[in-house]
PADOPA-803932 format. One record per residue (C-alpha): residue number from 1; residue in one letter; x, y, z. Coordinates in steps of 0.25 Angstrom, whole numbers, always signed. Layout:
- nr	rest	px	py	pz
- NUM	A	X	Y	Z
...
//
This chain:
- nr	rest	px	py	pz
- 1	M	-142	+37	-65
- 2	S	-147	+44	-78
- 3	I	-151	+37	-90
- 4	V	-142	+42	-103
- 5	R	-153	+43	-115
- 6	D	-145	+44	-127
- 7	D	-143	+35	-139
- 8	R	-128	+39	-141
- 9	P	-117	+30	-135
- 10	T	-116	+34	-119
- 11	A	-102	+39	-122
- 12	A	-108	+50	-129
- 13	V	-118	+53	-118
- 14	P	-111	+64	-109
- 15	G	-120	+60	-96
- 16	V	-113	+45	-97
- 17	A	-100	+47	-104
- 18	G	-97	+59	-94
- 19	R	-99	+60	-80
- 20	R	-109	+50	-77
- 21	R	-104	+38	-84
- 22	W	-96	+33	-72
- 23	L	-110	+32	-65
- 24	F	-114	+21	-74
- 25	P	-110	+6	-71
- 26	S	-103	+1	-83
- 27	A	-114	-10	-86
- 28	L	-124	+1	-87
- 29	L	-115	+10	-95
- 30	H	-112	-2	-104
- 31	E	-127	-3	-107
- 32	I	-130	+12	-109
- 33	D	-117	+15	-117
- 34	P	-118	+7	-131
- 35	D	-104	+10	-134
- 36	A	-100	+3	-120
- 37	G	-103	-11	-126
- 38	R	-93	-10	-137
- 39	S	-81	-9	-128
- 40	G	-84	-23	-121
- 41	R	-86	-24	-106
- 42	P	-90	-10	-100
- 43	R	-79	-4	-91
- 44	R	-82	+0	-76
- 45	T	-86	+14	-75
- 46	A	-82	+22	-62
- 47	R	-95	+18	-55
- 48	D	-91	+3	-57
- 49	W	-78	+4	-51
- 50	I	-84	+11	-39
- 51	V	-94	+0	-38
- 52	D	-85	-11	-40
- 53	F	-75	-6	-30
- 54	T	-86	-4	-20
- 55	C	-91	-18	-23
- 56	F	-77	-23	-21
- 57	V	-75	-16	-8
- 58	L	-88	-21	-3
- 59	A	-85	-36	-6
- 60	A	-71	-34	+0
- 61	A	-77	-28	+13
- 62	I	-87	-40	+15
- 63	G	-76	-49	+12
- 64	I	-67	-43	+23
- 65	A	-78	-43	+33
- 66	A	-81	-58	+29
- 67	A	-66	-60	+30
- 68	D	-65	-55	+44
- 69	T	-77	-64	+48
- 70	L	-70	-76	+42
- 71	N	-57	-74	+49
- 72	G	-64	-73	+62
- 73	D	-71	-86	+60
- 74	P	-64	-97	+68
- 75	H	-72	-107	+60
- 76	T	-66	-104	+47
- 77	A	-52	-109	+43
- 78	H	-42	-98	+40
- 79	S	-39	-105	+26
- 80	L	-54	-104	+22
- 81	A	-54	-89	+27
- 82	V	-43	-86	+18
- 83	L	-49	-93	+6
- 84	D	-62	-86	+10
- 85	Q	-56	-73	+9
- 86	L	-48	-76	-3
- 87	L	-61	-80	-11
- 88	G	-67	-67	-5
- 89	A	-56	-58	-10
- 90	L	-58	-64	-24
- 91	A	-72	-62	-24
- 92	C	-71	-47	-20
- 93	A	-60	-46	-32
- 94	A	-71	-52	-40
- 95	V	-81	-42	-38
- 96	W	-73	-33	-49
- 97	L	-78	-43	-59
- 98	R	-93	-42	-55
- 99	R	-96	-33	-67
- 100	R	-90	-42	-78
- 101	W	-94	-55	-72
- 102	P	-106	-53	-63
- 103	L	-112	-67	-65
- 104	G	-99	-75	-64
- 105	L	-95	-67	-52
- 106	A	-108	-70	-45
- 107	V	-107	-84	-48
- 108	A	-92	-85	-44
- 109	M	-97	-78	-30
- 110	I	-107	-90	-27
- 111	P	-96	-100	-23
- 112	V	-87	-90	-18
- 113	G	-97	-83	-9
- 114	L	-101	-97	-3
- 115	V	-86	-101	+2
- 116	S	-81	-86	+4
- 117	S	-88	-77	+14
- 118	T	-78	-65	+11
- 119	A	-84	-66	-4
- 120	G	-98	-63	+1
- 121	G	-97	-48	-3
- 122	A	-92	-52	-17
- 123	A	-103	-61	-19
- 124	M	-113	-51	-15
- 125	I	-107	-41	-25
- 126	A	-106	-51	-36
- 127	L	-121	-55	-34
- 128	F	-125	-40	-34
- 129	S	-117	-38	-47
- 130	L	-124	-50	-54
- 131	A	-138	-44	-50
- 132	V	-133	-30	-57
- 133	H	-127	-36	-70
- 134	R	-134	-49	-73
- 135	P	-150	-52	-74
- 136	F	-157	-58	-63
- 137	R	-157	-72	-69
- 138	Y	-142	-72	-65
- 139	V	-144	-65	-52
- 140	G	-155	-75	-48
- 141	W	-146	-87	-50
- 142	V	-133	-83	-43
- 143	G	-141	-75	-32
- 144	G	-150	-87	-30
- 145	V	-138	-96	-28
- 146	Q	-131	-86	-18
- 147	I	-143	-85	-10
- 148	V	-145	-100	-10
- 149	L	-130	-102	-5
- 150	V	-131	-92	+6
- 151	P	-137	-102	+17
- 152	L	-125	-112	+13
- 153	Y	-115	-101	+14
- 154	Y	-120	-97	+29
- 155	W	-121	-112	+32
- 156	M	-107	-115	+28
- 157	R	-101	-102	+33
- 158	P	-110	-97	+45
- 159	D	-110	-82	+48
- 160	P	-104	-80	+62
- 161	D	-113	-68	+65
- 162	L	-126	-72	+60
- 163	P	-135	-84	+61
- 164	Y	-136	-92	+49
- 165	A	-151	-88	+45
- 166	G	-148	-73	+47
- 167	A	-134	-75	+39
- 168	V	-141	-81	+27
- 169	A	-153	-72	+26
- 170	F	-143	-60	+27
- 171	A	-135	-66	+15
- 172	E	-147	-69	+7
- 173	L	-153	-55	+9
- 174	L	-140	-49	+5
- 175	S	-140	-57	-8
- 176	V	-154	-53	-12
- 177	T	-152	-39	-9
- 178	V	-138	-38	-17
- 179	I	-146	-46	-28
- 180	G	-158	-36	-28
- 181	W	-149	-24	-27
- 182	G	-141	-28	-39
- 183	M	-154	-31	-47
- 184	F	-159	-17	-44
- 185	V	-146	-11	-50
- 186	R	-148	-19	-62
- 187	S	-162	-16	-64
- 188	K	-159	-1	-62
- 189	R	-148	-2	-73
- 190	Q	-158	-9	-82
- 191	L	-168	+2	-80
- 192	M	-158	+12	-84
- 193	L	-156	+5	-96
- 194	S	-170	+3	-100
- 195	L	-173	+18	-97
- 196	R	-162	+21	-106
- 197	D	-166	+12	-117
- 198	R	-180	+17	-115
- 199	A	-174	+31	-117
- 200	R	-167	+27	-129
- 201	R	-179	+21	-136
- 202	A	-188	+33	-132
- 203	E	-177	+42	-139
- 204	T	-177	+33	-151
- 205	E	-192	+32	-153
- 206	A	-193	+47	-151
- 207	R	-183	+49	-162
- 208	L	-190	+39	-171
- 209	R	-203	+46	-169
- 210	A	-197	+59	-172
- 211	E	-191	+53	-185
- 212	Q	-204	+47	-188
- 213	A	-211	+60	-186
- 214	Q	-201	+67	-195
- 215	R	-203	+57	-206
- 216	L	-218	+58	-206
- 217	A	-217	+73	-206
- 218	R	-208	+71	-218
- 219	E	-217	+62	-224
- 220	A	-228	+71	-222
- 221	I	-221	+83	-228
- 222	A	-216	+76	-240
- 223	R	-230	+70	-243
- 224	E	-236	+85	-241
- 225	M	-226	+91	-250
- 226	H	-228	+80	-261
- 227	D	-243	+82	-260
- 228	V	-242	+98	-261
- 229	L	-231	+99	-271
- 230	A	-234	+87	-281
- 231	H	-247	+93	-286
- 232	R	-240	+107	-287
- 233	L	-227	+102	-295
- 234	T	-236	+93	-304
- 235	L	-244	+105	-308
- 236	L	-231	+112	-310
- 237	S	-226	+100	-319
- 238	V	-238	+100	-328
- 239	H	-239	+114	-331
- 240	A	-224	+115	-334
- 241	G	-226	+102	-342
- 242	A	-237	+109	-350
- 243	L	-228	+122	-352
- 244	E	-216	+112	-357
- 245	F	-224	+105	-367
- 246	R	-233	+116	-372
- 247	P	-224	+129	-374
- 248	D	-233	+133	-384
- 249	A	-245	+134	-375
- 250	P	-253	+147	-375
- 251	R	-248	+158	-367
- 252	E	-260	+157	-357
- 253	E	-258	+143	-355
- 254	I	-243	+145	-352
- 255	A	-247	+156	-342
- 256	R	-257	+147	-335
- 257	A	-247	+135	-334
- 258	A	-236	+145	-329
- 259	G	-246	+150	-319
- 260	V	-250	+137	-314
- 261	I	-235	+133	-313
- 262	R	-232	+146	-304
- 263	E	-244	+143	-296
- 264	S	-241	+129	-294
- 265	A	-226	+132	-290
- 266	H	-230	+143	-281
- 267	E	-240	+133	-273
- 268	A	-230	+122	-273
- 269	L	-220	+131	-267
- 270	Q	-230	+137	-257
- 271	D	-233	+123	-253
- 272	L	-219	+119	-251
- 273	R	-215	+132	-243
- 274	E	-227	+129	-234
- 275	I	-222	+114	-232
- 276	I	-208	+119	-229
- 277	G	-214	+129	-219
- 278	V	-220	+119	-212
- 279	L	-207	+111	-211
- 280	R	-200	+123	-206
- 281	A	-210	+127	-196
- 282	G	-212	+114	-191
- 283	E	-227	+115	-191
- 284	A	-237	+104	-191
- 285	D	-242	+98	-203
- 286	E	-254	+106	-205
- 287	A	-247	+119	-202
- 288	G	-242	+126	-215
- 289	R	-244	+116	-227
- 290	P	-254	+118	-237
- 291	Q	-266	+110	-233
- 292	P	-277	+109	-244
- 293	T	-290	+103	-241
- 294	L	-301	+96	-249
- 295	A	-306	+110	-254
- 296	A	-294	+112	-261
- 297	L	-296	+100	-270
- 298	D	-303	+109	-281
- 299	T	-291	+117	-282
- 300	L	-282	+105	-283
- 301	V	-291	+100	-295
- 302	A	-290	+114	-301
- 303	E	-275	+114	-300
- 304	S	-274	+101	-308
- 305	R	-284	+105	-318
- 306	E	-276	+117	-320
- 307	A	-264	+108	-322
- 308	G	-271	+101	-334
- 309	M	-276	+89	-326
- 310	K	-291	+84	-328
- 311	V	-296	+83	-314
- 312	T	-311	+80	-310
- 313	L	-314	+83	-296
- 314	D	-326	+75	-290
- 315	S	-328	+80	-275
- 316	R	-340	+74	-268
- 317	V	-336	+80	-255
- 318	T	-347	+90	-252
- 319	D	-339	+99	-242
- 320	P	-324	+98	-244
- 321	G	-322	+108	-233
- 322	A	-328	+97	-223
- 323	V	-317	+87	-226
- 324	P	-306	+87	-215
- 325	A	-294	+95	-218
- 326	S	-285	+83	-217
- 327	V	-294	+73	-225
- 328	G	-296	+85	-235
- 329	R	-281	+88	-236
- 330	T	-278	+73	-238
- 331	A	-288	+72	-249
- 332	Y	-282	+84	-257
- 333	R	-268	+78	-256
- 334	I	-273	+65	-262
- 335	A	-280	+71	-273
- 336	Q	-268	+81	-275
- 337	E	-258	+70	-276
- 338	A	-267	+61	-285
- 339	L	-270	+73	-295
- 340	T	-255	+75	-295
- 341	N	-252	+60	-298
- 342	A	-263	+60	-309
- 343	R	-256	+72	-315
- 344	K	-243	+65	-315
- 345	H	-247	+51	-319
- 346	A	-260	+53	-327
- 347	P	-259	+66	-335
- 348	G	-270	+70	-343
- 349	T	-280	+61	-337
- 350	E	-293	+66	-329
- 351	V	-292	+64	-314
- 352	T	-304	+63	-306
- 353	V	-304	+68	-291
- 354	T	-315	+62	-282
- 355	M	-318	+66	-268
- 356	S	-329	+61	-260
- 357	G	-333	+58	-245
- 358	A	-340	+63	-233
- 359	P	-337	+64	-218
- 360	G	-337	+49	-213
- 361	E	-335	+43	-226
- 362	G	-322	+49	-229
- 363	L	-316	+57	-241
- 364	T	-312	+49	-254
- 365	V	-302	+55	-263
- 366	T	-301	+48	-277
- 367	V	-292	+53	-288
- 368	R	-293	+45	-302
- 369	N	-286	+47	-315
- 370	P	-287	+38	-327
- 371	R	-276	+32	-334
- 372	P	-268	+41	-342
- 373	E	-266	+40	-357
- 374	G	-252	+37	-362
- 375	E	-240	+34	-354
- 376	V	-237	+43	-342
- 377	P	-222	+44	-339
- 378	P	-219	+39	-323
- 379	V	-217	+50	-313
- 380	P	-205	+48	-304
- 381	G	-209	+46	-289
- 382	S	-224	+41	-292
- 383	G	-231	+35	-281
- 384	Q	-226	+44	-269
- 385	G	-238	+53	-269
- 386	L	-248	+41	-268
- 387	I	-240	+35	-256
- 388	G	-241	+49	-249
- 389	L	-256	+49	-252
- 390	T	-258	+36	-247
- 391	E	-251	+40	-234
- 392	R	-258	+53	-233
- 393	A	-272	+46	-234
- 394	T	-267	+36	-224
- 395	L	-263	+46	-214
- 396	A	-277	+53	-216
- 397	G	-284	+39	-212
- 398	G	-288	+36	-226
- 399	R	-283	+28	-238
- 400	L	-278	+30	-252
- 401	E	-279	+20	-264
- 402	H	-273	+22	-277
- 403	G	-271	+14	-290
- 404	T	-274	+12	-304
- 405	D	-289	+10	-308
- 406	A	-294	-1	-319
- 407	D	-293	+8	-330
- 408	G	-279	+13	-327
- 409	G	-282	+26	-320
- 410	F	-277	+29	-306
- 411	R	-285	+32	-294
- 412	V	-281	+37	-280
- 413	R	-292	+36	-269
- 414	A	-291	+40	-255
- 415	W	-301	+39	-243
- 416	L	-299	+48	-232
- 417	P	-307	+49	-218
- 418	W	-318	+60	-217
//
């Protein structure tokens, strides 16, 4: 019997809703199909009708055989034989209730089976149904009581064909076999349900992992776009603002500012095109994006100076090319974002960028600016870049600290493993 692995209702699964639904027991189908519980008690499937009819015929056949033996026993009164057969007929009819009330039917069959030999088949089927549909604690009590009463039954009504010990041993062995068979069927159904639940959990975990991977990829892309474009767009804003407030500037300065604007816009578009190309191609993070290293820090400082910033670079790293690419790229992004923040929040101040470190000691990046003169209007969305830098430094195995100094200046300090 195959396990349907789908989180949708079973009615929507063709393998269960169509040709193979009748192969499932109603109790198992009730567990598999979430919508089945909404309609109350599960209805019998075609398989259930076949099994129940077979059980009824088996109980009736055993009862008829016991009735023939009972009618041929001269030691049994006719009235007792009729009462025995009447109880046996009622017990066989009660077999149809074994799915709805398995515990009640098995308990009721204990006294009935004790006084009626024709109800023996129905009692065995009720015990089997109890083992299939209820936990072992119920089967243990009811089955134990029936096994204990077997010697009393054959003492009250000896078997004409078997000795007392043989009849007791055969009946008890039959009871144990029926209980074991029923428990095997129940464990097989529970195994099916556990495998189905495990498959559902595996699919759910796989979907969650895929969603988490997509979310992390989106965050990495957003962080990269922020780091790449914020610097370029800030340069555009500064030079455009200079042209707006100084329309009477010399022609050479206007031409130079327009050239910087054009170059920054071109580089921003180029960076954005490369990032989008990575998204379309589905390549790895290292494939197509601009990947600056620590050696490009001089170019970054030069661009900031061209934008009118006062930047002092103090690099104490003797060989920037020896810095690992991932560490150098992280340090570059930290310096880039710190310069962008200083340009926005502390315009006109002198920014100091300090780079120091060696293999085995780590790489330290410090960007500091003094307190700006006068009031600086707040910039919308402030703080997101520092959050991204902290995450970037943590992912690289380092740490980042930022805050206000005692004199009112602002300092960003990061340590990266090298």
